[in-house]
C-alpha positions as CSV (number, residue, x, y, z in Angstrom):
1,M,-63.4,13.2,-42.9
2,K,-64.1,14.2,-39.2
3,S,-61.9,17.1,-37.9
4,K,-61.1,17.9,-34.3
5,S,-61.5,21.2,-33.6
6,L,-60.8,23.8,-30.3
7,S,-63.8,26.4,-30.4
8,F,-61.2,29.0,-30.8
9,I,-60.9,32.1,-33.3
10,T,-57.8,33.4,-34.5
11,V,-56.9,36.3,-37.0
12,S,-53.7,38.1,-38.1
13,A,-52.8,41.8,-38.5
14,L,-49.5,43.5,-38.5
15,A,-48.2,44.8,-35.0
16,I,-45.1,44.8,-32.9
17,G,-44.2,43.0,-29.7
18,A,-44.5,42.6,-26.1
19,A,-43.7,40.6,-22.8
20,G,-45.7,37.5,-21.9
21,L,-48.0,37.5,-19.3
22,F,-47.4,34.0,-17.0
23,I,-46.6,35.0,-13.5
24,A,-45.8,33.0,-10.4
25,A,-48.9,32.6,-7.8
26,K,-47.1,32.4,-4.2
27,D,-48.7,33.2,-0.9
28,V,-52.1,33.7,-2.7
29,S,-55.4,33.2,-0.9
30,K,-57.5,30.5,-2.6
31,P,-60.8,31.9,-3.4
32,V,-63.9,30.6,-1.5
33,L,-66.2,28.8,-3.8
34,H,-69.8,28.6,-3.5
35,I,-70.5,24.7,-4.3
36,D,-74.3,23.2,-4.7
37,S,-73.8,19.6,-4.4
38,T,-77.2,18.4,-4.6
39,P,-78.6,16.6,-7.9
40,V,-80.2,18.6,-10.4
41,S,-83.3,16.5,-10.1
42,E,-85.5,14.6,-7.1
43,G,-86.3,11.9,-9.6
44,K,-89.2,14.1,-11.2
45,S,-89.5,15.6,-14.2
46,P,-91.8,18.6,-13.9
47,V,-93.1,21.0,-17.2
48,V,-90.7,23.8,-17.5
49,T,-91.6,26.5,-19.8
50,S,-89.0,28.8,-19.3
51,Y,-85.0,29.0,-18.1
52,A,-84.5,32.6,-18.0
53,D,-84.9,33.2,-14.2
54,V,-82.4,30.0,-13.7
55,I,-79.7,31.5,-16.5
56,D,-79.9,35.3,-16.1
57,P,-77.7,35.1,-12.9
58,V,-75.1,32.8,-14.5
59,K,-74.9,35.0,-17.5
60,K,-73.7,37.9,-15.7
61,A,-70.1,35.9,-14.7
62,V,-69.4,34.2,-18.2
63,V,-67.3,37.0,-20.3
64,S,-65.5,37.3,-23.2
65,V,-61.2,36.5,-23.4
66,Y,-59.5,38.3,-26.0
67,S,-55.9,37.2,-26.9
68,T,-53.4,38.9,-28.7
69,K,-49.6,37.5,-29.5
70,I,-46.6,38.6,-31.3
71,V,-45.6,36.0,-34.2
72,R,-42.1,36.7,-35.4
73,E,-40.7,34.9,-38.5
74,R,-37.7,35.6,-40.8
75,L,-38.3,36.6,-44.2
76,P,-36.5,34.6,-47.0
77,V,-33.8,36.2,-48.3
78,N,-32.4,36.4,-51.5
79,P,-29.4,33.9,-52.3
80,F,-27.1,36.1,-54.0
81,F,-27.2,38.0,-50.1
82,R,-27.3,35.0,-48.4
83,Q,-23.5,34.0,-49.9
84,F,-22.2,37.3,-48.5
85,F,-24.3,38.1,-45.5
86,G,-25.5,34.6,-44.6
87,D,-29.1,34.1,-42.5
88,E,-28.3,37.7,-41.0
89,A,-29.4,39.2,-44.4
90,A,-32.9,37.7,-43.9
91,P,-35.2,40.5,-42.3
92,E,-37.7,39.5,-39.4
93,R,-41.5,40.4,-39.9
94,E,-43.8,40.9,-36.9
95,S,-47.1,40.2,-36.8
96,K,-50.3,40.0,-34.3
97,Q,-52.6,37.4,-34.1
98,Q,-55.5,38.3,-32.3
99,G,-58.2,35.1,-30.8
100,L,-61.1,35.2,-28.9
101,G,-62.5,32.4,-26.3
102,S,-64.8,32.7,-23.3
103,G,-64.4,32.4,-19.2
104,V,-66.2,32.0,-16.2
105,M,-66.1,34.0,-13.1
106,V,-65.6,31.8,-10.1
107,S,-65.1,34.5,-7.7
108,S,-65.9,37.8,-6.9
109,D,-62.2,38.9,-6.9
110,G,-61.6,38.3,-10.0
111,Y,-60.9,34.6,-10.7
112,I,-61.5,33.3,-14.3
113,L,-61.9,29.8,-15.3
114,T,-61.0,29.4,-19.1
115,N,-59.1,26.8,-21.4
116,N,-55.4,26.9,-21.8
117,H,-56.1,27.5,-25.4
118,V,-57.8,30.4,-25.6
119,V,-54.4,32.1,-23.5
120,E,-51.6,30.0,-24.6
121,G,-48.7,32.2,-25.6
122,A,-50.4,35.3,-25.4
123,D,-48.8,38.4,-24.8
124,E,-52.1,40.4,-24.0
125,L,-55.4,39.5,-22.3
126,N,-58.2,41.6,-22.0
127,V,-61.6,40.1,-20.6
128,L,-65.2,41.6,-21.5
129,L,-67.9,41.4,-19.3
130,P,-71.4,41.4,-20.2
131,D,-71.9,44.8,-18.5
132,N,-69.2,46.0,-21.2
133,R,-66.5,47.0,-18.5
134,E,-63.0,45.5,-19.7
135,F,-60.1,44.7,-17.9
136,K,-56.4,43.8,-18.5
137,A,-56.0,40.1,-17.3
138,K,-52.9,37.9,-15.9
139,V,-52.4,34.2,-16.2
140,I,-52.6,32.7,-13.0
141,G,-51.2,29.1,-14.3
142,A,-52.3,27.0,-16.9
143,D,-52.1,23.0,-17.3
144,P,-51.7,21.8,-21.1
145,K,-52.9,18.3,-20.2
146,T,-56.2,19.3,-19.1
147,D,-56.7,22.2,-21.2
148,I,-57.4,24.2,-18.2
149,A,-56.1,27.9,-17.5
150,V,-56.9,30.6,-14.5
151,I,-56.6,34.3,-15.2
152,K,-57.5,36.9,-13.3
153,I,-58.4,40.5,-13.3
154,E,-57.8,43.0,-10.3
155,A,-61.7,44.2,-9.6
156,D,-63.9,43.3,-6.6
157,H,-67.7,42.8,-6.5
158,L,-68.0,41.1,-9.2
159,P,-70.5,38.5,-10.0
160,A,-69.3,34.7,-9.8
161,V,-70.9,31.8,-10.5
162,I,-72.2,28.6,-8.4
163,L,-70.5,25.1,-9.3
164,A,-72.2,21.5,-8.9
165,D,-70.7,18.0,-7.8
166,S,-70.2,17.0,-12.0
167,D,-69.8,13.3,-10.8
168,K,-73.8,13.6,-10.1
169,L,-74.4,14.2,-13.7
170,R,-76.4,11.7,-15.7
171,V,-76.9,11.4,-19.5
172,G,-80.3,13.0,-20.2
173,D,-79.6,16.3,-18.1
174,V,-80.5,19.6,-19.4
175,V,-77.6,21.7,-20.0
176,F,-77.0,25.3,-21.4
177,A,-73.5,26.3,-23.1
178,I,-72.9,30.1,-22.5
179,G,-70.0,32.0,-24.2
180,N,-69.6,34.5,-27.2
181,P,-69.4,32.3,-30.0
182,L,-67.9,33.8,-33.6
183,D,-67.8,37.0,-31.6
184,I,-71.5,38.1,-32.1
185,G,-71.6,38.6,-28.5
186,Q,-72.9,36.3,-25.4
187,T,-74.8,33.3,-26.4
188,V,-77.0,30.7,-25.0
189,T,-78.1,27.5,-25.9
190,M,-79.6,24.5,-24.8
191,G,-79.3,20.8,-25.0
192,I,-78.9,17.5,-23.0
193,V,-75.5,15.8,-21.5
194,S,-75.1,13.2,-24.5
195,A,-72.7,11.1,-22.6
196,L,-70.1,11.2,-20.2
197,G,-66.8,10.0,-19.4
198,R,-65.3,10.6,-23.2
199,K,-62.0,9.4,-23.3
200,N,-59.2,8.2,-26.1
201,L,-60.7,11.7,-28.7
202,G,-57.4,12.9,-29.6
203,L,-58.2,15.9,-28.7
204,L,-55.6,16.6,-25.9
205,E,-52.9,13.6,-27.7
206,N,-50.1,16.1,-28.7
207,V,-49.6,17.1,-25.0
208,G,-50.2,13.7,-23.8
209,G,-53.5,15.1,-21.4
210,Y,-56.2,13.5,-19.5
211,E,-59.5,13.2,-20.9
212,D,-62.7,13.0,-19.2
213,F,-65.3,14.8,-21.2
214,I,-68.9,15.2,-20.8
215,Q,-70.4,14.9,-24.3
216,T,-73.1,17.7,-25.1
217,D,-75.3,18.4,-28.0
218,A,-76.0,22.5,-26.5
219,A,-74.3,24.4,-29.9
220,I,-71.1,25.0,-29.0
221,N,-69.1,27.3,-31.7
222,M,-65.5,28.8,-32.2
223,G,-65.3,31.4,-29.6
224,N,-67.2,29.2,-27.1
225,S,-64.0,27.5,-25.5
226,G,-63.6,28.6,-21.7
227,G,-67.2,29.2,-21.2
228,A,-70.1,27.5,-19.2
229,L,-71.7,24.3,-19.5
230,V,-74.5,24.9,-16.9
231,D,-77.2,22.6,-15.0
232,A,-80.8,23.3,-15.1
233,K,-80.4,24.5,-11.6
234,G,-78.2,27.4,-12.9
235,R,-74.9,25.6,-11.6
236,V,-71.8,25.2,-13.7
237,V,-71.2,21.5,-14.5
238,G,-68.4,22.2,-17.4
239,I,-65.7,24.1,-18.8
240,N,-66.7,24.1,-22.7
241,S,-63.5,23.4,-24.4
242,A,-63.8,21.3,-28.1
243,I,-65.9,20.0,-30.4
244,L,-66.2,17.5,-33.2
245,S,-66.8,18.0,-36.3
246,T,-66.6,17.5,-40.4
247,S,-66.7,21.3,-41.1
248,R,-65.5,22.9,-38.1
249,G,-69.0,24.0,-36.9
250,N,-71.4,22.9,-34.7
251,I,-73.2,19.5,-35.6
252,G,-74.3,18.8,-32.1
253,I,-71.1,16.9,-31.1
254,G,-69.4,19.2,-28.1
255,F,-67.2,18.6,-25.2
256,A,-66.7,20.1,-22.0
257,I,-64.0,19.7,-18.9
258,P,-65.8,18.3,-15.7
259,I,-66.2,21.5,-13.1
260,D,-65.0,19.0,-10.3
261,L,-61.5,18.5,-12.6
262,A,-61.4,22.2,-13.5
263,A,-62.0,23.1,-10.1
264,S,-59.3,20.8,-8.5
265,I,-56.9,21.9,-11.4
266,M,-57.8,25.5,-10.3
267,Q,-57.1,25.5,-6.8
268,S,-53.4,23.7,-7.6
269,L,-52.8,27.0,-9.9
270,I,-53.5,29.6,-7.4
271,G,-51.8,27.7,-4.4
272,T,-48.7,26.8,-6.1
273,G,-48.6,27.9,-9.5
274,K,-48.6,24.7,-11.0
275,V,-50.3,20.9,-11.1
276,T,-48.9,18.1,-9.0
277,R,-50.4,14.7,-9.8
278,G,-50.3,11.5,-8.0
279,Y,-47.8,8.7,-8.9
280,L,-48.7,4.9,-8.6
281,G,-45.7,3.9,-10.4
282,V,-46.7,0.5,-12.7
283,N,-46.9,0.1,-16.3
284,T,-50.5,-1.7,-17.2
285,D,-52.0,-3.6,-20.2
286,A,-55.9,-3.8,-21.0
287,L,-57.5,-7.1,-19.7
288,T,-58.8,-9.0,-22.5
289,A,-60.7,-12.2,-22.3
290,E,-57.9,-14.6,-23.2
291,I,-55.5,-13.0,-20.3
292,A,-58.3,-13.2,-17.4
293,E,-58.6,-17.0,-18.9
294,Q,-54.6,-17.1,-18.4
295,L,-55.0,-15.6,-15.4
296,G,-57.3,-18.0,-14.0
297,I,-60.2,-15.2,-13.4
298,S,-63.6,-14.8,-14.8
299,K,-63.5,-13.7,-18.7
300,D,-65.7,-11.0,-17.9
301,T,-63.7,-9.3,-15.4
302,Q,-63.0,-5.6,-15.8
303,G,-59.8,-4.0,-15.3
304,V,-56.2,-3.7,-16.3
305,V,-53.4,-6.0,-15.7
306,I,-49.8,-4.9,-14.3
307,T,-47.3,-5.9,-16.5
308,D,-44.4,-3.9,-14.9
309,V,-43.9,-2.7,-11.2
310,K,-41.4,0.4,-10.8
311,P,-38.5,-0.2,-8.4
312,D,-38.8,1.7,-5.4
313,S,-42.4,3.3,-6.1
314,P,-45.3,3.8,-4.3
315,A,-46.8,0.4,-5.9
316,A,-43.4,-1.5,-5.5
317,K,-43.7,-0.4,-1.4
318,A,-47.2,-1.3,-1.3
319,G,-46.5,-5.0,-2.3
320,L,-48.3,-4.8,-6.1
321,K,-46.6,-7.5,-8.9
322,R,-46.9,-8.1,-12.1
323,S,-49.9,-9.9,-13.1
324,D,-51.9,-8.3,-10.4
325,V,-55.4,-7.2,-11.8
326,I,-56.3,-3.7,-11.0
327,L,-60.2,-3.2,-10.2
328,A,-60.9,-0.5,-8.7
329,L,-59.4,2.8,-7.0
330,N,-61.5,4.0,-3.9
331,D,-64.2,1.9,-4.9
332,K,-64.2,3.6,-8.6
333,A,-64.3,0.6,-11.0
334,V,-61.1,0.7,-13.3
335,E,-62.2,-0.5,-16.9
336,S,-58.9,0.6,-18.9
337,L,-55.6,2.1,-18.7
338,E,-57.3,5.6,-19.4
339,D,-59.6,5.1,-16.3
340,L,-56.4,4.4,-13.7
341,R,-54.5,7.0,-15.4
342,L,-57.1,9.9,-15.2
343,L,-57.7,8.5,-11.0
344,I,-54.2,8.6,-10.1
345,S,-53.8,12.0,-11.7
346,E,-56.5,13.8,-10.4
347,T,-55.4,12.2,-6.7
348,A,-53.0,14.4,-4.6
349,P,-49.6,13.0,-4.0
350,G,-49.2,12.0,-0.1
351,T,-52.6,10.7,-0.5
352,E,-53.7,6.9,0.8
353,V,-55.3,5.4,-1.8
354,A,-57.2,1.9,-1.6
355,I,-56.8,-0.4,-4.7
356,K,-59.0,-3.4,-5.1
357,F,-57.4,-6.3,-7.2
358,V,-56.8,-9.8,-8.3
359,R,-54.0,-12.0,-7.7
360,D,-54.2,-15.7,-8.0
361,G,-57.6,-15.8,-8.3
362,K,-58.6,-14.0,-5.4
363,E,-60.0,-10.5,-4.8
364,Q,-57.8,-8.0,-2.6
365,T,-57.5,-4.5,-1.2
366,I,-54.7,-2.8,-0.5
367,N,-53.6,0.8,1.0
368,V,-50.9,2.5,-1.7
369,T,-49.5,6.2,-0.6
370,L,-49.0,7.9,-4.1
371,G,-46.1,10.0,-4.8
372,T,-45.6,12.9,-7.2
373,L,-45.7,12.3,-10.9
374,A,-42.4,14.0,-12.1
375,D,-43.3,16.2,-15.4
376,D,-40.5,15.8,-18.2
377,N,-39.7,19.4,-18.6
378,N,-37.5,18.2,-21.5
379,E,-40.4,16.9,-23.5
380,L,-40.7,19.1,-26.6
381,L,-43.2,17.3,-28.3
382,P,-45.2,14.0,-27.1
383,G,-42.5,11.1,-27.1
384,V,-39.4,13.6,-28.1
385,T,-37.4,14.4,-25.7
386,V,-34.4,17.2,-26.0
387,T,-31.6,18.2,-24.0
388,K,-29.1,21.0,-24.9
389,L,-26.3,20.4,-27.5
390,T,-23.2,20.1,-24.7
391,D,-19.4,20.1,-26.2
392,D,-19.6,16.6,-24.7
393,K,-22.1,15.9,-26.5
394,R,-20.4,17.2,-29.8
395,H,-17.4,15.1,-29.2
396,E,-19.7,11.9,-28.7
397,L,-21.2,12.6,-32.0
398,N,-18.5,13.3,-33.6
399,I,-20.0,17.3,-34.5
400,D,-17.0,19.6,-35.3
401,D,-19.2,21.9,-37.4
402,D,-19.3,25.5,-34.9
403,R,-22.5,26.2,-37.1
404,V,-24.7,23.4,-35.5
405,T,-26.1,24.5,-32.3
406,G,-29.5,23.8,-30.7
407,L,-30.9,21.1,-28.9
408,L,-29.9,17.8,-29.0
409,I,-32.9,14.9,-29.6
410,A,-32.0,12.5,-26.8
411,N,-34.8,10.0,-27.2
412,V,-37.8,9.6,-29.4
413,E,-40.3,7.2,-28.2
414,D,-41.7,4.2,-30.3
415,N,-45.2,5.1,-29.9
416,S,-44.8,8.6,-30.5
417,P,-46.5,10.5,-33.2
418,Y,-43.2,11.9,-34.3
419,S,-41.2,9.0,-34.8
420,D,-41.2,8.8,-38.1
421,K,-40.2,12.5,-38.6
422,L,-37.5,13.1,-36.1
423,A,-34.7,10.8,-34.6
424,S,-32.6,10.3,-31.6
425,G,-29.0,12.0,-32.0
426,A,-30.4,14.8,-34.2
427,V,-29.9,18.4,-33.5
428,I,-32.7,20.9,-34.2
429,I,-30.9,24.1,-35.0
430,E,-34.1,26.2,-36.3
431,I,-37.9,26.3,-36.2
432,D,-39.5,28.7,-38.5
433,R,-36.0,30.0,-39.4
434,I,-35.1,30.7,-36.0
435,P,-32.5,29.4,-33.7
436,V,-33.2,27.5,-30.6
437,T,-31.3,27.6,-27.9
438,T,-33.8,26.4,-24.8
439,V,-36.5,24.0,-24.7
440,Q,-38.5,26.6,-23.4
441,A,-37.9,28.8,-26.2
442,A,-38.7,26.2,-28.5
443,K,-42.0,25.0,-26.8
444,G,-43.3,28.5,-27.0
445,M,-42.5,28.2,-30.8
446,L,-44.6,25.2,-31.3
447,T,-48.2,26.3,-31.8
448,S,-50.7,24.5,-33.1
449,G,-49.9,24.2,-37.2
450,R,-47.2,23.3,-39.6
451,H,-43.7,24.3,-38.5
452,L,-40.7,24.1,-40.5
453,F,-37.4,22.4,-38.7
454,L,-34.1,22.8,-39.6
455,I,-32.4,19.4,-38.5
456,Y,-28.6,18.2,-38.3
457,F,-28.1,14.4,-38.6
458,H,-25.3,12.3,-39.4
459,G,-23.6,15.1,-41.2
460,V,-26.0,15.8,-43.2
461,L,-28.3,19.3,-42.7
462,G,-31.8,19.3,-44.3
463,F,-35.4,20.3,-43.4
464,Q,-38.1,18.7,-42.1
465,L,-42.2,20.0,-41.7
466,I,-43.7,19.0,-38.5
467,E,-47.1,19.3,-38.0
468,V,-48.3,20.1,-34.1
469,K,-51.9,19.5,-33.3
C-alpha cells in the first residue's frame, strides 16, 4: 500500500516543558525579496558538465531547523487507588520530542521559509547555518492549509536566496533539492520537474488545505522538509514538503510548494500575522459531459457548474447564478473545483477579478470584487465543529452530571473523514487522558497519530480512538 509521508524526523527523550513560540507580527517591515522572473532557459539546451557554480551560493542560505516539543501524558493508575482518588491519582509524565527539518533564508535580516509541519507545536526552535553558526528562532506565523511557516533569527548580513517565477516552470526543467536529510548534513540531489499542479494527493486533507504541488524526482527524504527546490539558474522555485512512498523513503516522487504561493503566504504572515483569502460565495460541481449537454453547451467544455450562490456574497452581488458554468478566472483556466478554490484563495480580498462563464449557451465575462474567507476557528478536525459546553447547552441536552465538562460537538459534516467516529451532540471530555476546556488547547493536542478521546453521548461515557493524519 502506498503511504503519504511528510519528510520530517521525530525522536523522543525525557525532558521538561517550555512555553510556545508563536508571536504576533505587528508593524513589521516586510523583507525586500530579490526576484529574477525570466524563464530558466531561452529555448536552447546547451551541454552542461557541472552545476557547482550555480549551487554554491544557494547552499549558504539553506539551513537546518531543529525543533523541540514537550509532550505530557497521564500514566495509567491502579484501579484500587482510582476508586479513592479518581483521576487525580494518575501521575503525569513529560517527554521531549525532537524533530528535524530544513529552511530557506529569504532575506539578509533572518526571515526563513519552512514547512508548518516542521515547526508546528514546537516549544523551542534552533537554526543551524551551513557555516555552523546556531541561532534561536521564533515563529512569525504559520499556515497549515498550505504547510508554510515563517520563522526568524536575530542576525544581519545573512546570505539570502533569489526567487524565481514558479508559474514559468515547465515539465522537464532541471531542478535540485537542497536540505538536511536524516540529519547527515546538507545534501544536494538532482532531478527534473516531473509534473505541475498536483492536486488531490490528500497530503493536506486533514486541515482542508490547498494543494498545488510541483512534482519532482530529485531525491527528497525525511529531514528535507522546508528545504529549497532550485532551478538550473540557482533560483528557488519551490519549498520541499512531502514524498509519496511505499517505504517512507525516496522512490522518486517528491512534492514542493511553488515559491509564488509560498512567498505570497509569507508576506501575509509577516505583515499581519495571519493569512487572508479571497471569497466568492458559490458552491460548484464538476462539469460532466452529461451535465454540459443538458445545459446546451459542448460536451468537451472544461469548467465547473455553479450549484448554489450564497445570499449577499460577492458572486450574488455580481450577478452569477445557479447553472452558470465558470470557465476561467483572470484568463486562468478553471477545469476543476480545486482549480477554482485555489485561484480564489490565492487572490487577496477586495481584488476585482474577471470571471469567464457560460449562461444559456452564451459565453460572458463579469467582474467580481472578492470578499474575505472567514476561517472557522471552532473546527477541531476537518468537518467537525465544536463549542464550549455552556449551562444552556447542558439544559438543552439534559446533561445533569457535573463531571461532564469539555467541548460540545456542534456539527459533523457528512463528508468529514470523522463522521463515522464522532457525532453532533457528543461531548469531548478528555484527549489522551487530559481534560479539554478550550478549542485552542484541544487543537494543540491533536498532532498526527492516534489519540484517545473520552466522550459523553446520550448518557454514556466511552473511549474512542481517533486517527489524525
